[in-house]
C-alpha positions as CSV (number, residue, x, y, z in Angstrom):
1,M,157.4,38.3,16.2
2,S,157.3,35.0,14.3
3,E,158.3,34.6,10.7
4,I,154.8,34.2,9.5
5,N,153.5,37.3,11.2
6,A,156.5,39.3,10.0
7,D,155.9,38.2,6.5
8,R,152.2,39.1,6.7
9,L,153.1,42.4,8.1
10,A,155.6,43.0,5.3
11,E,152.7,42.4,2.8
12,S,150.4,44.8,4.5
13,R,150.1,48.5,4.2
14,P,152.5,49.8,6.9
15,E,150.8,53.2,7.0
16,L,147.5,51.7,7.8
17,V,149.0,49.4,10.4
18,E,150.5,52.5,12.1
19,I,147.1,54.3,12.0
20,I,145.5,51.4,13.7
21,R,148.2,51.0,16.2
22,A,148.2,54.7,17.0
23,E,144.5,54.6,17.7
24,I,144.7,51.6,19.9
25,E,147.6,53.2,21.8
26,R,145.7,56.5,22.2
27,D,142.2,55.1,23.0
28,G,142.7,51.6,24.1
29,R,141.1,48.5,22.6
30,I,139.0,49.0,19.5
31,T,136.0,46.9,18.4
32,F,136.3,44.5,15.5
33,A,133.8,46.8,13.7
34,R,136.2,49.8,14.1
35,F,139.2,47.7,13.0
36,M,137.2,46.7,9.8
37,E,136.1,50.3,9.3
38,L,139.8,51.3,9.2
39,A,141.1,48.3,7.4
40,V,138.6,48.4,4.5
41,G,137.3,51.9,4.5
42,H,140.2,54.2,5.4
43,S,140.1,56.9,2.7
44,E,143.8,56.6,1.7
45,F,145.0,53.1,2.9
46,G,141.9,51.0,3.2
47,Y,141.4,47.9,1.2
48,Y,138.8,49.5,-1.1
49,A,140.6,52.8,-1.4
50,T,143.5,51.4,-3.4
51,G,141.7,50.8,-6.7
52,E,143.6,47.5,-7.1
53,V,141.8,44.7,-8.9
54,R,141.7,41.9,-6.4
55,A,139.2,39.5,-7.9
56,A,141.3,36.9,-9.6
57,F,142.6,33.4,-9.3
58,S,145.7,34.9,-7.6
59,G,143.7,37.5,-5.6
60,D,141.5,37.4,-2.6
61,F,138.4,35.5,-4.0
62,L,136.2,35.3,-6.9
63,T,132.5,35.8,-7.0
64,A,130.3,33.7,-9.4
65,P,130.2,36.3,-12.1
66,E,134.0,36.4,-12.2
67,T,134.3,32.8,-12.8
68,H,132.1,32.3,-15.9
69,A,129.5,34.2,-18.0
70,I,126.9,31.6,-17.3
71,F,125.9,33.3,-14.0
72,G,124.9,36.6,-15.8
73,Q,123.3,34.6,-18.6
74,T,121.1,32.7,-16.2
75,L,120.1,35.9,-14.5
76,A,119.2,37.5,-17.8
77,R,116.8,34.6,-18.4
78,Q,115.2,35.3,-15.0
79,I,115.0,39.0,-15.7
80,D,113.2,38.2,-19.0
81,E,110.7,36.1,-17.0
82,C,110.1,39.0,-14.6
83,W,109.7,41.5,-17.4
84,Q,107.2,39.2,-19.2
85,R,105.2,38.7,-16.0
86,M,105.0,42.4,-15.7
87,G,103.4,42.6,-19.1
88,N,106.6,43.7,-21.1
89,P,106.7,47.4,-19.9
90,D,108.4,49.9,-22.3
91,R,110.7,50.9,-19.5
92,F,112.4,48.4,-17.3
93,T,115.1,49.0,-14.8
94,V,117.6,46.5,-13.4
95,R,119.7,47.8,-10.5
96,E,122.8,46.1,-9.4
97,D,124.3,47.1,-6.0
98,G,128.0,46.3,-5.4
99,A,128.7,46.0,-9.0
100,G,132.5,46.0,-8.7
101,R,134.1,45.9,-12.1
102,G,130.8,45.4,-13.9
103,T,131.4,41.9,-14.9
104,L,127.9,40.7,-14.0
105,A,126.3,43.7,-15.8
106,L,128.3,43.0,-19.0
107,D,127.2,39.3,-18.9
108,I,123.6,40.2,-18.3
109,L,123.5,42.9,-20.9
110,S,125.2,40.8,-23.5
111,E,122.7,38.0,-23.0
112,L,119.7,40.4,-23.1
113,H,121.2,41.9,-26.3
114,D,121.7,38.5,-28.0
115,R,118.6,36.6,-26.8
116,F,116.1,39.2,-25.7
117,P,116.4,42.3,-27.8
118,D,113.0,43.8,-27.0
119,L,113.8,43.6,-23.3
120,Y,117.4,44.9,-23.9
121,N,115.9,47.9,-25.6
122,A,113.5,48.5,-22.7
123,T,116.1,48.1,-20.0
124,T,118.0,50.7,-18.1
125,Y,120.7,49.1,-16.2
126,E,121.8,51.0,-13.0
127,L,125.2,50.2,-11.3
128,A,125.6,51.2,-7.7
C-alpha cells in the first residue's frame, strides 16, 4: 500500500472500512450506491452518523449560507416578495430541507425580523 493510501486509511474510520471489506468479501463486488449507503449512512460509523461539524474552512466544504449571511438575507427578500404576491396571508410557512446546522434559517429569520416584521410574525419556519 502506498504512503498516500495508508495515510488516507489512517484518517478514515477503521470500523467502517472493515464493515465494507467484510461485505465485499462475503458477497463480492458492491455497487457505488451501496458503498455510499454504507459510507455516509451507516448508523454507527457513517459520515452523517458521527455528529461532527464538518462545514468549515478546514472541513469538507462550505455551502453558501456558511460563508456569509448575505445568502440568507437575499432569500429573505425573495420570501417577502412571494408573501406580498400571495396577498400577505396571516400564516406563511417556509420549509427548509437539509437544514444542517440551521445557519440559513438563522440568517433568513434574522433578516425577516429586522426588515420585514409583519412577515416575520406571520412566518412558521420548518426545518427538515
